[in-house]
SEGU-290482 format. One record per residue: residue in one letter; x, y, z of N, C-alpha, C in turn. Coordinates in steps of 0.05 Angstrom, whole numbers, plus 5000, padded with zeros to 4 digits. Last residue first. Layout:
N
AXYZXYZXYZ/...
***
This chain:
109
X743692075904745891975918745291815943/X739992115843740192035870742391965880/X737492505792740292385803739692335831/X732092435750733092505779735592325785/X728592755700731192575706732392675734/X722192775674724392845697726592655695/X716393015644718892845644720592975664/X712093305636712093205660714693015663/X711493435582712593665598713393535628/X713692805545711493015559712993225575/X717192735485716992675514715092915525/X714792605421716092765441715592745468/X712492235392710792465397712192675417/X716391835386715591955362713892265369/X721991755421719091775426718091945401/X727291825406726291565403723091565406/X728192365419727792285394726592005386/X728692295475726492435465726092405435/X733592005475731291895486728592055477/X738492245464736992075443734092025451/X740292445512739492615492737792525471/X741991985535739792125547738792325529/X746391805506744191685501741591815515/X750792135527750192145500747092035492/X750591975588749792225576748892255547/X748891475620749991505594748691735581/X749491275681748791515668750191505641/X751190815707748690775691747991045677/X754890945743755590785723753190755701/X752191225785753791365765754391225741/X746391035808749190925802750291095781/X741391245807742891215831745891175828/X736791545769739191415768740591425795/X730291495740731691555763734391385766/X726291795698728591655699729791725723/X719691855671721691915693723891735692/X714092115643716492015637718492045655/X707092135626709292175646711692015639/X703692055581703392295600705592345617/X703891885518705391835543705192105561/X699591515477699791775490701591735519/X702791085431700391175445700991465458/X707790605451706690775429704290895447/X714490265453711890395466710590585444/X718990105429716789935429714190075436/X722890515443722390445413719890265413/X722790555500721790785483721290715452/X724690035513722090105516720890345502/X729790075490728089875481725089955486/X732190475518731790485491729690325478/X731790305571730090515565729690575534/X735189845568732289805572730790045565/X739990105554738789905534735989875541/X741290315603740190555578739290345557/X741689885640739790065642739090245616/X742689245603743389495614741289715619/X738488695620739288895599740689095616/X736088315651738688255636739488435616/X731888395680731488425653733988315639/X733688485734732188245726731588225699/X736188985734737888795737736088535728/X732689455740733289335714734489085711/X732389745789730589555783730789405758/X736190185794736289905811734089715806/X734490545758736690395749736890175768/X727690635742729590675761731990455758/X723090935698725490765700727290855727/X716790975681718691075700720590865702/X711191205639714091005642715991155660/X704691235626706691255647708991095645/X700991005594701491295591703691405610/X702090365559702090525585702590825581/X702790085515700690295514700790425542/X706389675524707289865508705090075506/X703589315556705189485570706089735550/X701488965517699789145529701189365544/X703888585486704588875480702989045493/X702388105512704988145503705588445499/X697487965531698888125550701588215536/X695687585491694287855496695888055514/X699187205500699387335476698087635477/X701287185568699687105544700187265522/X705487305602703487195611701587045592/X709987625586710387315582707687165592/X708888125598709088035568709087755567/X710188295649707188145644707488035616/X714888565648715188275653712388135649/X712989095642714288975620714688635623/X711289145696709389155675710489025648/X716189155724713988975732712188925708/X718089635700719589385695717789135703/X714690025722714889955693716189705686/X710889745777712989905766713489875735/X703789745778706389655778708489795772/X698990005765699789985797702289835799/X698589995713699790225722699990205752/X696389495706699289525698699989785708/X690789615716692289415734695589455731/X689889935674689990055701691189875720/X690489555634692189815634692089915660/X685989275646688389125647690589365649/X681889645631682189545658684789395663/X682889695576683289935597683089845627/X681689195556684589315559684889545577/X677288785595677889005574680689105577/X677688075608677488355617678388565598/X678787595591676487725582676087975591/X683487415609683687485586680887605575/X682987275665683687515660683487605630/
***
């Protein structure tokens, strides 16, 4: 798969959840930073336990490392303990280009 063009690899990563795409960074040095170029980031607080990070820490780290054009940004929070209101306000600042108009924060009960 190392001979595939980056655009095709990014298409493959888009079929995964954001957390799964981040996990691909361990596959090879070529994949290490590939996820950071995804145009879509979607975080669901029930998916983050496999990364051993708190939910807000994961979003912080991803927005700090991601670059390129972000067309879609979504946060879904089902557990009130994961709602860190002060940090929610800092996430648009972490993304240097500003969050896209299609950004959303969904509170699920």
